[in-house]
C-alpha positions as CSV (number, residue, x, y, z in Angstrom):
1,X,-10.9,-28.4,27.1
2,X,-7.7,-27.6,25.6
3,X,-6.9,-27.0,22.0
4,X,-3.6,-26.3,20.8
5,X,-3.2,-23.5,18.5
6,X,0.1,-22.9,16.3
7,X,1.8,-19.8,17.5
8,X,1.5,-16.6,15.7
9,X,4.0,-15.0,13.6
10,X,4.5,-12.2,16.0
11,X,5.0,-14.4,18.9
12,X,7.6,-16.7,17.0
13,X,9.6,-13.6,15.9
14,X,9.8,-12.2,19.5
15,X,10.2,-15.7,21.3
16,X,11.7,-18.1,18.7
17,X,13.0,-20.9,21.1
18,X,11.5,-24.0,21.9
19,X,7.8,-24.4,23.0
20,X,6.7,-25.1,26.5
21,X,3.3,-26.3,27.4
22,X,2.0,-24.2,30.4
23,X,-1.2,-24.6,32.2
24,X,-2.5,-21.3,33.7
25,X,-5.6,-20.9,36.0
26,X,-6.8,-17.4,36.6
27,X,-10.1,-16.2,37.8
28,X,-12.0,-13.9,35.4
29,X,-15.5,-12.4,35.4
30,X,-17.8,-14.4,33.7
31,X,-18.5,-11.7,31.0
32,X,-15.0,-11.4,30.2
33,X,-14.3,-14.9,29.7
34,X,-17.4,-15.4,27.4
35,X,-16.4,-12.4,25.2
36,X,-12.9,-13.5,25.0
37,X,-13.9,-17.0,24.2
38,X,-16.4,-15.6,21.6
39,X,-13.4,-13.6,20.0
40,X,-11.3,-16.8,19.8
41,X,-8.8,-15.2,22.5
42,X,-8.5,-18.1,24.9
43,X,-6.4,-19.9,22.4
44,X,-2.5,-20.3,22.5
45,X,-1.7,-18.0,19.9
46,X,-3.7,-15.2,20.7
47,X,-2.6,-15.5,24.5
48,X,1.0,-15.8,23.5
49,X,0.4,-12.4,21.3
50,X,-1.1,-10.7,24.2
51,X,1.7,-11.6,26.4
52,X,4.5,-10.6,23.9
53,X,2.7,-7.3,23.2
54,X,2.6,-6.8,27.0
55,X,6.1,-7.8,27.5
56,X,7.2,-5.3,24.7
57,X,5.1,-2.5,26.0
58,X,6.6,-2.9,29.7
59,X,10.0,-2.8,28.1
60,X,9.5,0.3,26.1
61,X,8.0,1.8,29.4
62,X,10.9,1.1,31.3
63,X,13.3,2.4,28.7
64,X,11.1,5.4,28.2
65,X,11.3,6.2,32.2
66,X,14.9,5.6,32.0
67,X,15.2,8.3,29.2
68,X,13.1,10.7,31.2
69,X,15.1,10.2,34.1
70,X,18.2,11.1,32.3
71,X,16.5,14.1,30.8
72,X,15.4,15.4,34.1
73,X,18.8,14.8,35.5
74,X,20.3,17.5,33.2
75,X,21.4,20.7,34.6
76,X,19.6,24.0,34.0
77,X,16.2,25.1,33.8
78,X,13.8,23.4,31.4
79,X,12.7,25.2,28.3
80,X,9.5,27.2,28.2
81,X,6.8,26.4,25.9
82,X,7.7,29.7,24.1
83,X,11.3,28.6,23.7
84,X,10.2,25.2,22.7
85,X,8.0,26.6,19.9
86,X,10.7,29.0,18.8
87,X,13.2,26.1,18.5
88,X,10.6,24.0,16.5
89,X,9.8,27.1,14.1
90,X,13.6,27.5,13.7
91,X,14.1,23.8,12.8
92,X,11.3,24.1,10.4
93,X,12.8,27.1,8.6
94,X,16.0,25.7,8.5
95,X,14.7,22.3,6.8
96,X,12.6,24.1,4.5
97,X,15.6,26.0,3.3
98,X,17.6,22.7,2.9
99,X,14.7,21.2,0.9
100,X,14.2,24.2,-1.2
101,X,18.1,24.3,-2.1
102,X,18.0,20.6,-3.6
């Protein structure tokens, strides 16, 4: 049984192009299928949202990994926790002084 559901706003914003009908067959545990079906997740819109969310998550993870690689490639020794805490404290003190001067 296939029911067509309109795409959600989130997936329309992420993927605004023409629509393709795709049939996917997956093997899932009965309990998972039953719970997903009971929660309306086996329809086009929620499945599209799940896919769009996962694609955004993977893209963000790849970008973060790139940033971390760049950070790790920086010369010199990493800051200690005490040095980081001191920099944070100094930054907060500086910000408070600026805000007090307004």
